[in-house]
C-alpha positions as protocol buffer text, in pm:
chain_id: "A"
residue {
  index: 1
  type: MET
  ca { x: -228 y: 258 z: -1917 }
}
residue {
  index: 2
  type: ARG
  ca { x: -362 y: -33 z: -1716 }
}
residue {
  index: 3
  type: GLN
  ca { x: -696 y: -165 z: -1823 }
}
residue {
  index: 4
  type: ASN
  ca { x: -950 y: -162 z: -1546 }
}
residue {
  index: 5
  type: GLN
  ca { x: -1033 y: -514 z: -1434 }
}
residue {
  index: 6
  type: CYS
  ca { x: -1314 y: -421 z: -1194 }
}
residue {
  index: 7
  type: ASN
  ca { x: -1648 y: -401 z: -1368 }
}
residue {
  index: 8
  type: ASN
  ca { x: -1993 y: -472 z: -1230 }
}
residue {
  index: 9
  type: GLY
  ca { x: -2077 y: -817 z: -1100 }
}
residue {
  index: 10
  type: PRO
  ca { x: -1882 y: -1076 z: -898 }
}
residue {
  index: 11
  type: HIS
  ca { x: -1516 y: -1121 z: -985 }
}
residue {
  index: 12
  type: LEU
  ca { x: -1385 y: -1458 z: -875 }
}
residue {
  index: 13
  type: ILE
  ca { x: -1031 y: -1593 z: -876 }
}
residue {
  index: 14
  type: ARG
  ca { x: -1129 y: -1855 z: -1132 }
}
residue {
  index: 15
  type: SER
  ca { x: -1283 y: -1609 z: -1378 }
}
residue {
  index: 16
  type: HIS
  ca { x: -1076 y: -1292 z: -1333 }
}
residue {
  index: 17
  type: GLY
  ca { x: -776 y: -1384 z: -1116 }
}
residue {
  index: 18
  type: ALA
  ca { x: -534 y: -1458 z: -1401 }
}
residue {
  index: 19
  type: LYS
  ca { x: -639 y: -1145 z: -1589 }
}
residue {
  index: 20
  type: VAL
  ca { x: -583 y: -918 z: -1289 }
}
residue {
  index: 21
  type: ALA
  ca { x: -248 y: -1078 z: -1204 }
}
residue {
  index: 22
  type: GLN
  ca { x: -135 y: -1048 z: -1566 }
}
residue {
  index: 23
  type: THR
  ca { x: -219 y: -679 z: -1563 }
}
residue {
  index: 24
  type: TYR
  ca { x: 19 y: -633 z: -1268 }
}
residue {
  index: 25
  type: LEU
  ca { x: 283 y: -873 z: -1395 }
}
residue {
  index: 26
  type: TYR
  ca { x: 565 y: -619 z: -1372 }
}
residue {
  index: 27
  type: ASP
  ca { x: 472 y: -538 z: -1013 }
}
residue {
  index: 28
  type: TRP
  ca { x: 503 y: -906 z: -922 }
}
residue {
  index: 29
  type: LEU
  ca { x: 840 y: -926 z: -1096 }
}
residue {
  index: 30
  type: ILE
  ca { x: 966 y: -625 z: -900 }
}
residue {
  index: 31
  type: LEU
  ca { x: 840 y: -793 z: -584 }
}
residue {
  index: 32
  type: MET
  ca { x: 1050 y: -1100 z: -663 }
}
residue {
  index: 33
  type: LEU
  ca { x: 1354 y: -880 z: -720 }
}
residue {
  index: 34
  type: LEU
  ca { x: 1299 y: -723 z: -379 }
}
residue {
  index: 35
  type: GLY
  ca { x: 1294 y: -1070 z: -226 }
}
residue {
  index: 36
  type: LEU
  ca { x: 1622 y: -1154 z: -399 }
}
residue {
  index: 37
  type: ALA
  ca { x: 1775 y: -826 z: -282 }
}
residue {
  index: 38
  type: LEU
  ca { x: 1669 y: -908 z: 74 }
}
residue {
  index: 39
  type: VAL
  ca { x: 1858 y: -1239 z: 61 }
}
residue {
  index: 40
  type: VAL
  ca { x: 2172 y: -1067 z: -70 }
}
residue {
  index: 41
  type: ILE
  ca { x: 2155 y: -792 z: 192 }
}
residue {
  index: 42
  type: HIS
  ca { x: 2125 y: -1050 z: 469 }
}
residue {
  index: 43
  type: LEU
  ca { x: 2454 y: -1207 z: 355 }
}
residue {
  index: 44
  type: ILE
  ca { x: 2643 y: -878 z: 378 }
}
residue {
  index: 45
  type: HIS
  ca { x: 2875 y: -838 z: 675 }
}
residue {
  index: 46
  type: PRO
  ca { x: 2754 y: -564 z: 914 }
}
residue {
  index: 47
  type: PHE
  ca { x: 2967 y: -266 z: 1004 }
}
residue {
  index: 48
  type: TYR
  ca { x: 3172 y: -335 z: 1317 }
}
residue {
  index: 49
  type: ARG
  ca { x: 3133 y: -20 z: 1522 }
}
residue {
  index: 50
  type: TYR
  ca { x: 3393 y: 72 z: 1781 }
}
residue {
  index: 51
  type: VAL
  ca { x: 3293 y: -74 z: 2117 }
}
residue {
  index: 52
  type: GLY
  ca { x: 3510 y: 36 z: 2408 }
}
residue {
  index: 53
  type: LYS
  ca { x: 3529 y: -96 z: 2761 }
}
residue {
  index: 54
  type: ASP
  ca { x: 3347 y: 205 z: 2902 }
}
residue {
  index: 55
  type: MET
  ca { x: 3053 y: 130 z: 2671 }
}
residue {
  index: 56
  type: MET
  ca { x: 3004 y: -222 z: 2806 }
}
residue {
  index: 57
  type: THR
  ca { x: 2798 y: -97 z: 3099 }
}
residue {
  index: 58
  type: ASP
  ca { x: 2497 y: -54 z: 2867 }
}
residue {
  index: 59
  type: LEU
  ca { x: 2574 y: -367 z: 2664 }
}
residue {
  index: 60
  type: LYS
  ca { x: 2598 y: -625 z: 2941 }
}
residue {
  index: 61
  type: TYR
  ca { x: 2236 y: -734 z: 2963 }
}
residue {
  index: 62
  type: PRO
  ca { x: 2174 y: -1112 z: 2970 }
}
residue {
  index: 63
  type: LEU
  ca { x: 2150 y: -1306 z: 2644 }
}
residue {
  index: 64
  type: LYS
  ca { x: 1793 y: -1437 z: 2629 }
}
residue {
  index: 65
  type: ASP
  ca { x: 1574 y: -1626 z: 2385 }
}
residue {
  index: 66
  type: ASN
  ca { x: 1313 y: -1440 z: 2181 }
}
residue {
  index: 67
  type: THR
  ca { x: 966 y: -1411 z: 2330 }
}
residue {
  index: 68
  type: VAL
  ca { x: 839 y: -1383 z: 1971 }
}
residue {
  index: 69
  type: PRO
  ca { x: 1050 y: -1619 z: 1755 }
}
residue {
  index: 70
  type: PHE
  ca { x: 1180 y: -1509 z: 1417 }
}
residue {
  index: 71
  type: TRP
  ca { x: 956 y: -1755 z: 1232 }
}
residue {
  index: 72
  type: ALA
  ca { x: 647 y: -1618 z: 1409 }
}
residue {
  index: 73
  type: VAL
  ca { x: 691 y: -1264 z: 1277 }
}
residue {
  index: 74
  type: PRO
  ca { x: 600 y: -1344 z: 912 }
}
residue {
  index: 75
  type: MET
  ca { x: 308 y: -1554 z: 1036 }
}
residue {
  index: 76
  type: ILE
  ca { x: 172 y: -1261 z: 1237 }
}
residue {
  index: 77
  type: ALA
  ca { x: 266 y: -971 z: 1008 }
}
residue {
  index: 78
  type: VAL
  ca { x: 183 y: -1137 z: 674 }
}
residue {
  index: 79
  type: GLY
  ca { x: -15 y: -1456 z: 735 }
}
residue {
  index: 80
  type: LEU
  ca { x: -274 y: -1298 z: 965 }
}
residue {
  index: 81
  type: PRO
  ca { x: -359 y: -1007 z: 728 }
}
residue {
  index: 82
  type: ILE
  ca { x: -385 y: -1243 z: 430 }
}
residue {
  index: 83
  type: GLY
  ca { x: -629 y: -1454 z: 631 }
}
residue {
  index: 84
  type: VAL
  ca { x: -843 y: -1143 z: 685 }
}
residue {
  index: 85
  type: PHE
  ca { x: -821 y: -1059 z: 313 }
}
residue {
  index: 86
  type: ILE
  ca { x: -944 y: -1407 z: 223 }
}
residue {
  index: 87
  type: ILE
  ca { x: -1239 y: -1376 z: 462 }
}
residue {
  index: 88
  type: VAL
  ca { x: -1335 y: -1044 z: 300 }
}
residue {
  index: 89
  type: TYR
  ca { x: -1302 y: -1205 z: -44 }
}
residue {
  index: 90
  type: LEU
  ca { x: -1531 y: -1494 z: 51 }
}
residue {
  index: 91
  type: ARG
  ca { x: -1796 y: -1240 z: 149 }
}
residue {
  index: 92
  type: LYS
  ca { x: -1753 y: -979 z: -126 }
}
residue {
  index: 93
  type: ARG
  ca { x: -1635 y: -1204 z: -413 }
}
residue {
  index: 94
  type: ASP
  ca { x: -1402 y: -932 z: -543 }
}
residue {
  index: 95
  type: VAL
  ca { x: -1071 y: -1071 z: -670 }
}
residue {
  index: 96
  type: CYS
  ca { x: -953 y: -718 z: -751 }
}
residue {
  index: 97
  type: ASP
  ca { x: -972 y: -626 z: -383 }
}
residue {
  index: 98
  type: LEU
  ca { x: -798 y: -950 z: -280 }
}
residue {
  index: 99
  type: HIS
  ca { x: -520 y: -904 z: -535 }
}
residue {
  index: 100
  type: HIS
  ca { x: -451 y: -542 z: -441 }
}
residue {
  index: 101
  type: ALA
  ca { x: -455 y: -620 z: -70 }
}
residue {
  index: 102
  type: VAL
  ca { x: -210 y: -911 z: -100 }
}
residue {
  index: 103
  type: LEU
  ca { x: 21 y: -728 z: -340 }
}
residue {
  index: 104
  type: GLY
  ca { x: 23 y: -413 z: -127 }
}
residue {
  index: 105
  type: LEU
  ca { x: 89 y: -613 z: 190 }
}
residue {
  index: 106
  type: LEU
  ca { x: 381 y: -803 z: 35 }
}
residue {
  index: 107
  type: TYR
  ca { x: 529 y: -479 z: -95 }
}
residue {
  index: 108
  type: SER
  ca { x: 495 y: -324 z: 249 }
}
residue {
  index: 109
  type: ALA
  ca { x: 671 y: -617 z: 416 }
}
residue {
  index: 110
  type: LEU
  ca { x: 952 y: -654 z: 161 }
}
residue {
  index: 111
  type: VAL
  ca { x: 1027 y: -283 z: 120 }
}
residue {
  index: 112
  type: THR
  ca { x: 1040 y: -249 z: 497 }
}
residue {
  index: 113
  type: SER
  ca { x: 1270 y: -551 z: 526 }
}
residue {
  index: 114
  type: VAL
  ca { x: 1509 y: -423 z: 260 }
}
residue {
  index: 115
  type: ILE
  ca { x: 1532 y: -81 z: 425 }
}
residue {
  index: 116
  type: THR
  ca { x: 1561 y: -228 z: 775 }
}
residue {
  index: 117
  type: ASN
  ca { x: 1838 y: -476 z: 693 }
}
residue {
  index: 118
  type: THR
  ca { x: 2028 y: -220 z: 487 }
}
residue {
  index: 119
  type: VAL
  ca { x: 2027 y: 28 z: 775 }
}
residue {
  index: 120
  type: LYS
  ca { x: 2117 y: -248 z: 1021 }
}
residue {
  index: 121
  type: ASN
  ca { x: 2431 y: -336 z: 825 }
}
residue {
  index: 122
  type: ALA
  ca { x: 2524 y: 28 z: 767 }
}
residue {
  index: 123
  type: VAL
  ca { x: 2482 y: 145 z: 1128 }
}
residue {
  index: 124
  type: GLY
  ca { x: 2622 y: -160 z: 1307 }
}
residue {
  index: 125
  type: ARG
  ca { x: 2485 y: -62 z: 1647 }
}
residue {
  index: 126
  type: PRO
  ca { x: 2559 y: -326 z: 1916 }
}
residue {
  index: 127
  type: ARG
  ca { x: 2268 y: -492 z: 2092 }
}
residue {
  index: 128
  type: PRO
  ca { x: 2210 y: -458 z: 2467 }
}
residue {
  index: 129
  type: ASP
  ca { x: 2339 y: -816 z: 2513 }
}
residue {
  index: 130
  type: PHE
  ca { x: 2651 y: -757 z: 2300 }
}
residue {
  index: 131
  type: PHE
  ca { x: 2895 y: -835 z: 2583 }
}
residue {
  index: 132
  type: TRP
  ca { x: 2783 y: -1198 z: 2609 }
}
residue {
  index: 133
  type: ARG
  ca { x: 2780 y: -1238 z: 2232 }
}
residue {
  index: 134
  type: CYS
  ca { x: 3134 y: -1108 z: 2211 }
}
residue {
  index: 135
  type: PHE
  ca { x: 3265 y: -1276 z: 2527 }
}
residue {
  index: 136
  type: PRO
  ca { x: 3053 y: -1588 z: 2594 }
}
residue {
  index: 137
  type: ASP
  ca { x: 3290 y: -1694 z: 2872 }
}
residue {
  index: 138
  type: GLY
  ca { x: 3266 y: -1354 z: 3042 }
}
residue {
  index: 139
  type: LYS
  ca { x: 3635 y: -1270 z: 2986 }
}
residue {
  index: 140
  type: ASP
  ca { x: 3656 y: -942 z: 2793 }
}
residue {
  index: 141
  type: VAL
  ca { x: 3959 y: -864 z: 2576 }
}
residue {
  index: 142
  type: TYR
  ca { x: 4048 y: -529 z: 2413 }
}
residue {
  index: 143
  type: ASP
  ca { x: 4311 y: -413 z: 2166 }
}
residue {
  index: 144
  type: GLN
  ca { x: 4556 y: -126 z: 2211 }
}
residue {
  index: 145
  type: PHE
  ca { x: 4290 y: 126 z: 2106 }
}
residue {
  index: 146
  type: GLY
  ca { x: 4041 y: -4 z: 2359 }
}
residue {
  index: 147
  type: ASN
  ca { x: 3820 y: -177 z: 2101 }
}
residue {
  index: 148
  type: VAL
  ca { x: 3677 y: -520 z: 2173 }
}
residue {
  index: 149
  type: ILE
  ca { x: 3843 y: -838 z: 2046 }
}
residue {
  index: 150
  type: CYS
  ca { x: 3554 y: -1081 z: 2030 }
}
residue {
  index: 151
  type: HIS
  ca { x: 3609 y: -1455 z: 2059 }
}
residue {
  index: 152
  type: GLY
  ca { x: 3244 y: -1556 z: 2028 }
}
residue {
  index: 153
  type: GLU
  ca { x: 3082 y: -1733 z: 1735 }
}
residue {
  index: 154
  type: ASN
  ca { x: 3098 y: -1520 z: 1419 }
}
residue {
  index: 155
  type: LYS
  ca { x: 2726 y: -1544 z: 1339 }
}
residue {
  index: 156
  type: VAL
  ca { x: 2633 y: -1450 z: 1693 }
}
residue {
  index: 157
  type: VAL
  ca { x: 2873 y: -1155 z: 1693 }
}
residue {
  index: 158
  type: ASP
  ca { x: 2748 y: -1038 z: 1353 }
}
residue {
  index: 159
  type: GLU
  ca { x: 2392 y: -1049 z: 1478 }
}
residue {
  index: 160
  type: GLY
  ca { x: 2504 y: -849 z: 1779 }
}
residue {
  index: 161
  type: HIS
  ca { x: 2590 y: -558 z: 1546 }
}
residue {
  index: 162
  type: ARG
  ca { x: 2239 y: -543 z: 1396 }
}
residue {
  index: 163
  type: SER
  ca { x: 2045 y: -362 z: 1665 }
}
residue {
  index: 164
  type: PHE
  ca { x: 1919 y: -50 z: 1483 }
}
residue {
  index: 165
  type: PRO
  ca { x: 1639 y: -51 z: 1378 }
}
residue {
  index: 166
  type: SER
  ca { x: 1433 y: -338 z: 1516 }
}
residue {
  index: 167
  type: GLY
  ca { x: 1340 y: -585 z: 1242 }
}
residue {
  index: 168
  type: HIS
  ca { x: 1068 y: -752 z: 1448 }
}
residue {
  index: 169
  type: THR
  ca { x: 904 y: -414 z: 1507 }
}
residue {
  index: 170
  type: SER
  ca { x: 935 y: -278 z: 1154 }
}
residue {
  index: 171
  type: TRP
  ca { x: 797 y: -602 z: 1006 }
}
residue {
  index: 172
  type: SER
  ca { x: 509 y: -607 z: 1253 }
}
residue {
  index: 173
  type: PHE
  ca { x: 406 y: -248 z: 1184 }
}
residue {
  index: 174
  type: ALA
  ca { x: 450 y: -294 z: 809 }
}
residue {
  index: 175
  type: GLY
  ca { x: 208 y: -587 z: 801 }
}
residue {
  index: 176
  type: LEU
  ca { x: -30 y: -510 z: 1085 }
}
residue {
  index: 177
  type: GLY
  ca { x: -25 y: -138 z: 1005 }
}
residue {
  index: 178
  type: PHE
  ca { x: -137 y: -224 z: 651 }
}
residue {
  index: 179
  type: LEU
  ca { x: -410 y: -445 z: 798 }
}
residue {
  index: 180
  type: SER
  ca { x: -523 y: -161 z: 1024 }
}
residue {
  index: 181
  type: LEU
  ca { x: -562 y: 74 z: 727 }
}
residue {
  index: 182
  type: TYR
  ca { x: -740 y: -198 z: 530 }
}
residue {
  index: 183
  type: LEU
  ca { x: -990 y: -258 z: 809 }
}
residue {
  index: 184
  type: ALA
  ca { x: -1045 y: 116 z: 854 }
}
residue {
  index: 185
  type: GLY
  ca { x: -1145 y: 143 z: 489 }
}
residue {
  index: 186
  type: LYS
  ca { x: -1363 y: -167 z: 486 }
}
residue {
  index: 187
  type: ILE
  ca { x: -1567 y: -84 z: 797 }
}
residue {
  index: 188
  type: GLU
  ca { x: -1577 y: 289 z: 712 }
}
residue {
  index: 189
  type: ALA
  ca { x: -1423 y: 389 z: 1044 }
}
residue {
  index: 190
  type: PHE
  ca { x: -1417 y: 758 z: 948 }
}
residue {
  index: 191
  type: ASP
  ca { x: -1776 y: 793 z: 823 }
}
residue {
  index: 192
  type: ARG
  ca { x: -1840 y: 1082 z: 1070 }
}
residue {
  index: 193
  type: ARG
  ca { x: -2098 y: 883 z: 1264 }
}
residue {
  index: 194
  type: GLY
  ca { x: -1881 y: 857 z: 1575 }
}
residue {
  index: 195
  type: HIS
  ca { x: -1885 y: 479 z: 1635 }
}
residue {
  index: 196
  type: VAL
  ca { x: -1594 y: 415 z: 1873 }
}
residue {
  index: 197
  type: ALA
  ca { x: -1622 y: 37 z: 1830 }
}
residue {
  index: 198
  type: LYS
  ca { x: -1485 y: 74 z: 1478 }
}
residue {
  index: 199
  type: LEU
  ca { x: -1173 y: 245 z: 1611 }
}
residue {
  index: 200
  type: CYS
  ca { x: -1118 y: -43 z: 1852 }
}
residue {
  index: 201
  type: ILE
  ca { x: -1107 y: -280 z: 1556 }
}
residue {
  index: 202
  type: VAL
  ca { x: -864 y: -50 z: 1374 }
}
residue {
  index: 203
  type: PHE
  ca { x: -633 y: -15 z: 1676 }
}
residue {
  index: 204
  type: LEU
  ca { x: -621 y: -388 z: 1755 }
}
residue {
  index: 205
  type: PRO
  ca { x: -354 y: -478 z: 1493 }
}
residue {
  index: 206
  type: LEU
  ca { x: -146 y: -178 z: 1602 }
}
residue {
  index: 207
  type: LEU
  ca { x: -165 y: -299 z: 1962 }
}
residue {
  index: 208
  type: VAL
  ca { x: -32 y: -641 z: 1861 }
}
residue {
  index: 209
  type: ALA
  ca { x: 253 y: -477 z: 1669 }
}
residue {
  index: 210
  type: SER
  ca { x: 333 y: -258 z: 1969 }
}
residue {
  index: 211
  type: LEU
  ca { x: 347 y: -558 z: 2203 }
}
residue {
  index: 212
  type: ILE
  ca { x: 589 y: -732 z: 1969 }
}
residue {
  index: 213
  type: GLY
  ca { x: 810 y: -423 z: 1975 }
}
residue {
  index: 214
  type: ILE
  ca { x: 796 y: -405 z: 2354 }
}
residue {
  index: 215
  type: SER
  ca { x: 900 y: -770 z: 2377 }
}
residue {
  index: 216
  type: ARG
  ca { x: 1222 y: -682 z: 2193 }
}
residue {
  index: 217
  type: VAL
  ca { x: 1318 y: -442 z: 2470 }
}
residue {
  index: 218
  type: ASP
  ca { x: 1212 y: -689 z: 2740 }
}
residue {
  index: 219
  type: ASP
  ca { x: 1430 y: -958 z: 2581 }
}
residue {
  index: 220
  type: TYR
  ca { x: 1729 y: -718 z: 2572 }
}
residue {
  index: 221
  type: TRP
  ca { x: 1766 y: -766 z: 2198 }
}
residue {
  index: 222
  type: HIS
  ca { x: 1704 y: -397 z: 2122 }
}
residue {
  index: 223
  type: HIS
  ca { x: 1731 y: -53 z: 2274 }
}
residue {
  index: 224
  type: TRP
  ca { x: 1409 y: 147 z: 2295 }
}
residue {
  index: 225
  type: GLN
  ca { x: 1531 y: 377 z: 2016 }
}
residue {
  index: 226
  type: ASP
  ca { x: 1561 y: 74 z: 1786 }
}
residue {
  index: 227
  type: VAL
  ca { x: 1201 y: -23 z: 1850 }
}
residue {
  index: 228
  type: PHE
  ca { x: 1072 y: 333 z: 1810 }
}
residue {
  index: 229
  type: ALA
  ca { x: 1251 y: 380 z: 1478 }
}
residue {
  index: 230
  type: GLY
  ca { x: 1140 y: 39 z: 1353 }
}
residue {
  index: 231
  type: GLY
  ca { x: 778 y: 114 z: 1434 }
}
residue {
  index: 232
  type: LEU
  ca { x: 785 y: 448 z: 1252 }
}
residue {
  index: 233
  type: LEU
  ca { x: 956 y: 292 z: 951 }
}
residue {
  index: 234
  type: GLY
  ca { x: 711 y: 4 z: 921 }
}
residue {
  index: 235
  type: LEU
  ca { x: 404 y: 223 z: 966 }
}
residue {
  index: 236
  type: ALA
  ca { x: 528 y: 481 z: 712 }
}
residue {
  index: 237
  type: VAL
  ca { x: 598 y: 217 z: 446 }
}
residue {
  index: 238
  type: ALA
  ca { x: 264 y: 49 z: 516 }
}
residue {
  index: 239
  type: THR
  ca { x: 82 y: 380 z: 463 }
}
residue {
  index: 240
  type: PHE
  ca { x: 256 y: 449 z: 132 }
}
residue {
  index: 241
  type: CYS
  ca { x: 194 y: 97 z: 3 }
}
residue {
  index: 242
  type: TYR
  ca { x: -170 y: 103 z: 107 }
}
residue {
  index: 243
  type: MET
  ca { x: -232 y: 438 z: -62 }
}
residue {
  index: 244
  type: GLN
  ca { x: -79 y: 297 z: -380 }
}
residue {
  index: 245
  type: PHE
  ca { x: -366 y: 48 z: -414 }
}
residue {
  index: 246
  type: PHE
  ca { x: -652 y: 191 z: -205 }
}
residue {
  index: 247
  type: PRO
  ca { x: -798 y: 537 z: -137 }
}
residue {
  index: 248
  type: PRO
  ca { x: -746 y: 684 z: 212 }
}
residue {
  index: 249
  type: PRO
  ca { x: -973 y: 522 z: 473 }
}
residue {
  index: 250
  type: TYR
  ca { x: -1162 y: 850 z: 518 }
}
residue {
  index: 251
  type: HIS
  ca { x: -1242 y: 871 z: 143 }
}
residue {
  index: 252
  type: PRO
  ca { x: -1605 y: 808 z: 38 }
}
residue {
  index: 253
  type: GLU
  ca { x: -1477 y: 523 z: -184 }
}
residue {
  index: 254
  type: GLY
  ca { x: -1235 y: 397 z: 82 }
}
residue {
  index: 255
  type: ARG
  ca { x: -1381 y: 45 z: 70 }
}
residue {
  index: 256
  type: ILE
  ca { x: -1290 y: -5 z: -296 }
}
residue {
  index: 257
  type: PRO
  ca { x: -945 y: -40 z: -459 }
}
residue {
  index: 258
  type: HIS
  ca { x: -830 y: 245 z: -680 }
}
residue {
  index: 259
  type: THR
  ca { x: -920 y: 76 z: -1010 }
}
residue {
  index: 260
  type: CYS
  ca { x: -1269 y: -11 z: -887 }
}
residue {
  index: 261
  type: SER
  ca { x: -1328 y: 336 z: -741 }
}
residue {
  index: 262
  type: GLN
  ca { x: -1216 y: 497 z: -1066 }
}
residue {
  index: 263
  type: ASP
  ca { x: -1457 y: 272 z: -1254 }
}
residue {
  index: 264
  type: SER
  ca { x: -1748 y: 369 z: -1028 }
}
residue {
  index: 265
  type: GLU
  ca { x: -1662 y: 738 z: -1062 }
}
residue {
  index: 266
  type: GLY
  ca { x: -1661 y: 697 z: -1439 }
}
residue {
  index: 267
  type: LEU
  ca { x: -2000 y: 529 z: -1428 }
}
residue {
  index: 268
  type: ARG
  ca { x: -2141 y: 812 z: -1216 }
}
residue {
  index: 269
  type: THR
  ca { x: -1993 y: 1072 z: -1451 }
}
residue {
  index: 270
  type: ASN
  ca { x: -2147 y: 899 z: -1752 }
}
residue {
  index: 271
  type: ALA
  ca { x: -2478 y: 879 z: -1570 }
}
residue {
  index: 272
  type: ARG
  ca { x: -2468 y: 1251 z: -1498 }
}
residue {
  index: 273
  type: ASP
  ca { x: -2367 y: 1338 z: -1853 }
}
residue {
  index: 274
  type: SER
  ca { x: -2615 y: 1113 z: -2032 }
}
residue {
  index: 275
  type: PRO
  ca { x: -2927 y: 1330 z: -1963 }
}
residue {
  index: 276
  type: ASN
  ca { x: -2739 y: 1636 z: -2083 }
}
residue {
  index: 277
  type: ASN
  ca { x: -2628 y: 1453 z: -2396 }
}
residue {
  index: 278
  type: GLU
  ca { x: -2984 y: 1343 z: -2468 }
}
residue {
  index: 279
  type: GLU
  ca { x: -3108 y: 1700 z: -2423 }
}
residue {
  index: 280
  type: ARG
  ca { x: -2838 y: 1831 z: -2655 }
}
residue {
  index: 281
  type: THR
  ca { x: -2935 y: 1569 z: -2913 }
}
residue {
  index: 282
  type: ARG
  ca { x: -3303 y: 1667 z: -2896 }
}
residue {
  index: 283
  type: ASN
  ca { x: -3216 y: 2036 z: -2929 }
}
residue {
  index: 284
  type: GLY
  ca { x: -2996 y: 1959 z: -3228 }
}
residue {
  index: 285
  type: VAL
  ca { x: -3272 y: 1767 z: -3404 }
}
residue {
  index: 286
  type: GLU
  ca { x: -3525 y: 2043 z: -3336 }
}
residue {
  index: 287
  type: SER
  ca { x: -3291 y: 2310 z: -3467 }
}
residue {
  index: 288
  type: GLN
  ca { x: -3229 y: 2110 z: -3783 }
}
residue {
  index: 289
  type: GLU
  ca { x: -3603 y: 2069 z: -3834 }
}
residue {
  index: 290
  type: ASN
  ca { x: -3656 y: 2442 z: -3784 }
}
residue {
  index: 291
  type: GLU
  ca { x: -3380 y: 2521 z: -4029 }
}
residue {
  index: 292
  type: GLY
  ca { x: -3528 y: 2283 z: -4281 }
}
residue {
  index: 293
  type: THR
  ca { x: -3872 y: 2438 z: -4237 }
}
residue {
  index: 294
  type: GLY
  ca { x: -3730 y: 2786 z: -4266 }
}
residue {
  index: 295
  type: ASN
  ca { x: -3543 y: 2702 z: -4583 }
}
residue {
  index: 296
  type: GLY
  ca { x: -3861 y: 2557 z: -4732 }
}
residue {
  index: 297
  type: CYS
  ca { x: -4050 y: 2879 z: -4660 }
}
residue {
  index: 298
  type: ILE
  ca { x: -3774 y: 3087 z: -4811 }
}
residue {
  index: 299
  type: GLY
  ca { x: -3774 y: 2874 z: -5123 }
}
residue {
  index: 300
  type: LEU
  ca { x: -4153 y: 2901 z: -5153 }
}
residue {
  index: 301
  type: SER
  ca { x: -4152 y: 3279 z: -5116 }
}
residue {
  index: 302
  type: THR
  ca { x: -3873 y: 3307 z: -5371 }
}
residue {
  index: 303
  type: SER
  ca { x: -4067 y: 3104 z: -5625 }
}
residue {
  index: 304
  type: ARG
  ca { x: -4378 y: 3318 z: -5570 }
}
residue {
  index: 305
  type: THR
  ca { x: -4180 y: 3638 z: -5623 }
}
residue {
  index: 306
  type: SER
  ca { x: -4032 y: 3504 z: -5946 }
}
residue {
  index: 307
  type: SER
  ca { x: -4377 y: 3412 z: -6077 }
}
residue {
  index: 308
  type: GLN
  ca { x: -4512 y: 3760 z: -6006 }
}
residue {
  index: 309
  type: THR
  ca { x: -4217 y: 3920 z: -6189 }
}
residue {
  index: 310
  type: LEU
  ca { x: -4275 y: 3708 z: -6501 }
}
residue {
  index: 311
  type: GLU
  ca { x: -4646 y: 3795 z: -6507 }
}
residue {
  index: 312
  type: GLU
  ca { x: -4567 y: 4168 z: -6490 }
}
residue {
  index: 313
  type: MET
  ca { x: -4317 y: 4141 z: -6778 }
}
residue {
  index: 314
  type: GLU
  ca { x: -4573 y: 3957 z: -6992 }
}
residue {
  index: 315
  type: SER
  ca { x: -4836 y: 4222 z: -6919 }
}
residue {
  index: 316
  type: GLY
  ca { x: -4597 y: 4498 z: -7022 }
}
residue {
  index: 317
  type: GLY
  ca { x: -4518 y: 4318 z: -7345 }
}
residue {
  index: 318
  type: ARG
  ca { x: -4882 y: 4309 z: -7438 }
}
């Protein structure tokens, strides 16, 4: 059972960071294994789905550059939330909260990436611009079964078979969806006071993730179904990973990580039980005193009775 690292008082990286990270050492090791698995999955050849000539009508969109580059997605989906976590840490001075937020975010991003890339390779759905990836010169060639015979660059053709689901979208919702839940808990968005401004803050990361997904359709890199599935996948994984380290945002202790909230609940329970324990102790002492007093009276009466009996026997003897 993990020892709680969140007691009262400020918990800084310098004083408690190593202790908290050591407590979750196995979680960090599993995270590294997920990163290694992601590299291996990316090297696997995708499934080449049958693509006939009659299907090319929906796959002949122009080959365009990305509006949101590949390198920008980790910066937005992971770097931006970590920046928010650091700002919260500088204000609250709670390394437990910072550790759980970063670990949960990285799990959300890596688990989503592993699932997304695995499904991409297994499904092998062609992208909307597949024609120009397969036939960069515009001259299409098919075999006797009507399947395409691509003469484009292998890497470009392979990437053309990785349309479903959208990696940009799933990554964005995995990271920014986690950030949205984190902000909802920190600002107590569901405190039943009806402040709409809090919801605007919560929805802002989701809006950014949605715009990234829309850009994938606008760039003709994905079909709308790819983006929809990627968004659902990323948001679902983000929710599970967040709930692993934090209570739900609507929970009374939603601002505090699970270990800290458990500690505060334990303190409240002890505070409630301590008056009862003191009362039980006082009652126990009083009962013992009463028993002792009662036993003394019984002993005294017994001695008096014995004395009277001896006096009567002596009188009879006389």
